[in-house]
C-alpha positions as CSV (number, residue, x, y, z in Angstrom):
1,M,-5.3,-29.8,27.3
2,G,-5.7,-26.2,25.5
3,V,-8.2,-24.0,26.2
4,D,-10.9,-26.6,27.4
5,H,-8.4,-28.1,30.3
6,P,-9.4,-27.2,33.9
7,S,-6.7,-25.0,34.6
8,H,-7.4,-22.5,31.9
9,A,-10.4,-21.9,33.1
10,I,-8.6,-21.1,36.6
11,V,-6.1,-18.6,35.1
12,R,-8.8,-16.5,33.4
13,S,-10.8,-16.2,36.6
14,L,-7.6,-14.7,38.2
15,I,-7.1,-12.5,35.2
16,D,-10.6,-11.6,35.2
17,R,-10.1,-10.2,38.9
18,G,-7.3,-8.1,37.5
19,R,-4.7,-9.0,39.7
20,T,-2.8,-11.6,37.7
21,W,-0.1,-11.6,34.7
22,V,0.4,-14.4,32.3
23,K,3.7,-14.4,30.1
24,L,3.0,-16.0,26.8
25,S,6.0,-18.0,26.6
26,G,7.1,-21.7,26.3
27,A,4.7,-22.3,22.9
28,Y,7.3,-25.6,22.7
29,S,6.3,-27.1,25.6
30,N,2.5,-26.6,25.4
31,S,2.3,-28.6,22.3
32,R,2.4,-31.9,20.9
33,V,2.9,-30.7,17.7
34,R,5.9,-29.2,16.4
35,P,6.8,-25.8,15.3
36,P,4.3,-23.8,14.3
37,Y,3.0,-24.9,17.7
38,P,-1.1,-24.7,16.9
39,E,-2.0,-25.8,20.4
40,A,0.0,-23.4,22.1
41,T,-1.2,-20.4,19.4
42,R,-4.7,-21.5,20.2
43,I,-4.3,-20.4,23.9
44,A,-2.3,-17.4,23.5
45,Q,-4.9,-16.4,21.5
46,A,-7.5,-17.1,24.1
47,F,-5.4,-15.1,26.6
48,V,-4.5,-12.4,24.1
49,M,-8.8,-12.0,23.6
50,A,-9.6,-12.1,26.9
51,A,-7.2,-9.8,28.8
52,P,-4.0,-8.2,26.3
53,E,-3.5,-6.1,29.1
54,R,-2.4,-8.3,31.4
55,L,0.0,-10.2,29.3
56,V,3.7,-10.1,28.7
57,W,6.3,-12.0,26.5
58,G,8.8,-14.1,27.0
59,S,11.6,-16.3,25.0
60,D,12.3,-18.4,27.8
61,W,15.9,-18.5,26.4
62,P,17.8,-20.5,27.5
63,H,15.3,-23.1,27.4
64,P,16.1,-25.1,30.4
65,G,15.5,-28.5,30.3
66,V,15.0,-29.2,26.7
67,V,16.6,-32.2,26.3
68,P,18.7,-33.0,23.8
69,V,20.0,-30.1,23.2
70,A,18.9,-30.5,19.1
71,D,15.7,-30.4,20.6
72,K,15.7,-26.5,21.5
73,P,13.5,-24.1,20.0
74,D,14.3,-21.3,17.2
75,D,13.9,-18.5,19.1
76,A,13.4,-15.9,15.7
77,L,10.5,-18.5,15.5
78,L,9.3,-18.1,18.8
79,F,9.3,-14.6,18.4
80,D,7.9,-14.5,14.7
81,L,5.1,-16.2,16.3
82,L,4.1,-13.5,18.5
83,A,2.9,-12.0,15.3
84,V,0.3,-14.7,14.7
85,W,-0.8,-14.8,18.8
86,V,-1.4,-11.1,18.7
87,P,-1.6,-9.6,14.9
88,D,-2.5,-6.2,15.6
89,E,0.6,-3.9,15.8
90,A,-0.8,-1.7,19.0
91,M,-1.3,-4.6,21.1
92,R,2.0,-6.2,20.4
93,D,3.4,-3.2,21.2
94,R,1.7,-2.9,24.9
95,I,2.6,-6.7,25.5
96,L,6.2,-5.7,24.7
97,V,6.7,-2.6,26.1
98,Q,3.8,-1.0,27.9
99,N,2.6,-3.9,30.4
100,P,6.7,-5.3,31.2
101,E,6.9,-1.2,32.0
102,T,3.6,-1.7,34.3
103,L,4.5,-4.8,35.9
104,Y,8.2,-4.4,36.6
105,G,8.0,-0.6,37.3
106,F,10.7,0.5,34.1
107,P,10.5,4.0,33.4
108,K,7.8,4.5,30.5
109,T,9.3,4.9,27.4
């Protein structure tokens, strides 16, 4: 699991080719530890260091598949984690605004 898992290397190789996008999301599903989801943080930070220009962020709201409902994550906490994963404000703007504009063809802001 995590950055040492073979799947991480596969996704990294796809990103490195420049034709793959990764959505930073699902911290609660990628961590065995409750918030602040340290395993997911290590994975997200590795992707941010490798290719911030190929990342977008998503909350995964309304968190389908999370049962019981009491286990649904706190969306504000998930958003706040982005500042931990991406401390640089300009890079966060890129992930939240510029990259989605490019990926989805939205008008530039």
